[in-house]
Every structure is written in C-alpha cells, then in structure tokens.
C-alpha positions, 0 to 999 in steps of 0.5 A: 876439349870443351870447356864443359868436358874440362869440367866434367874432366876436373870432377870425376865424372865420365863422358860415354865414349862413343863407338862406330856400330858399322865396324868392329873395334881392334883391341890388340891389331889383331882380334875384332870386337863385335858391336851391334853392326857385326853381322859374322856368324861362328861356331861356338861349343854350346850345343846342350847336352840335352839336345845331342841326347833327343837326337841320338835317342830318336836315331837309335829308337829309329833303328830298333823299330826298323829291325824289329819290322825286319824280324816281322817280315820273317814270321810265318804265316806273315805272308798269308796275312799280308796277301788276306790285305791284297797288297804287295808284301814289298809295298807294304814294308816299304811303306810302313819303315818309310812312316817310321822314318818320316815320323822320327824326321819331323819329331826330330827336326825341331831339336835340329833347329834347336842345335843349329841356334845352339852351335852359332854365335851371331846376329839373332835373325841371321841364327833364327834364319839359319837354325830355321833353314835347318829345320825346313831342309829336315822337313824337305827331305821327309817329303821326299822320303814320303814320296818314295816309300808311299809310292808303291802302296799308294798307287796301288790302292788307288789305281784299284778305286780307278782313280788316277795315280797322278794325284799321288804326285800332285798331291806330293808336289805341292806339299814339297813345293811349299817347303821348299819354298819356305827353305830357299826364303830362309837361306836367302835371308842367312846366305851372307852371314852363312857364306862368311862362316864357311869362308873363315872355316875355308881360310883357316884351313888353308892357313890364310885371313881376312884383311882389313882391306876386305882380301885375305892373306897368307900367312908364310 
C-alpha cells in the first residue's frame, strides 16, 4: 500500500475498487455477476400484460374475421354476385382471407418486437437486434402469405389485360429479398448472444453447466 492510500485509509476515505469489465466477477464461486463486458442474453419473465393482451386480441380478432368471411361465402346469392365480378369465387375468398391475415401480422409485428425486447435481458444492442429479428421474421412470413394468397386472383386479373404474370412474381421477389436481407443482417449481429442463450437452456435441460475453462460439465 502506498503512502497516499495509507493516508486515505487513516482518514476514512475510500478508494474506488476497479474491476475487470472483460470477465464476470465471482461472488460465491457459483453465480457470476454481470459487468459491462458481459455479452450474455437471459430470458426474464417481465413481459408486460398489455403486450401479451395486444397479441392475443389480434389473434382473436383475426379468427373472428375469418369465421365471418367463411359464413359470408354460404349466403344465398353470393355466387351470382361473385360471378358478376368475373373472378373465381375461391380466388376471391382466398385473397380476402390472406389480406386479413397479412394485415394482422403487420399490425402485431411491432408488438412481437416489444415482447421479445421485454423477455430478454442483456446488452442493449443484442436485445435490440434479437427483437428486430423477430419483427422482421413476422414481416417476411407476411410477404409469403400475401404472395401465395393473392396469386390466384392477381394472376387472373392481370392475365385479362395481357400483362405477364411474371411481374407479379418479380414484385414479391424484390420485396421478399429486401425483408429477408434485413432479417439476416439483424440475426447475424445477435448470433453469438442468442447461441449462448440457447446453449444455456440445453445445458440446463441436460443437467450440465459451463466451467471456468469455457467447457461444460455434467453434474452427477
């Protein structure tokens, strides 16, 4: 101890204790304390009830709308009305149902992002990337649903105007690649923390644990 440190101790002064931000600090030999350098993600049961309620409410509303659409297809005279539009009845019903599903998915995508953000604890950047990946995944699935659901109706309509149906495929290909590229970028940025999180859960399920040498051991 230096003279300055001894002098501070004699007068009741406390000196700041430096810790290594690159490694967790062991308290009782078993549970590490997170520091700024810790890159570990953890699941935390802190999802707000309002977030869960919004997701459930959207799902219930979608199911109700699809049920009403199904009932509308059996109304008397509906076939005559659809025939007057010169479009296949099944293609029209599929397109309307797909639009409802896509609208619900796009509506709930930000809520999914918020739910994932609330359910993860760790570095802010990794949490944000994981949450954004979840939202973009929902968006990509919405593109796939829209493409397959609208295809019969749209190809029928544009075919009546002698427009190449390949333009429909090309449009969705461009949109799908943009969303998929953004998803892959976000996923790559949070790949290591998410992999470590999933590894921890696998080890916990098998009764194993991480060791100080970055290996895992099975407790017997």
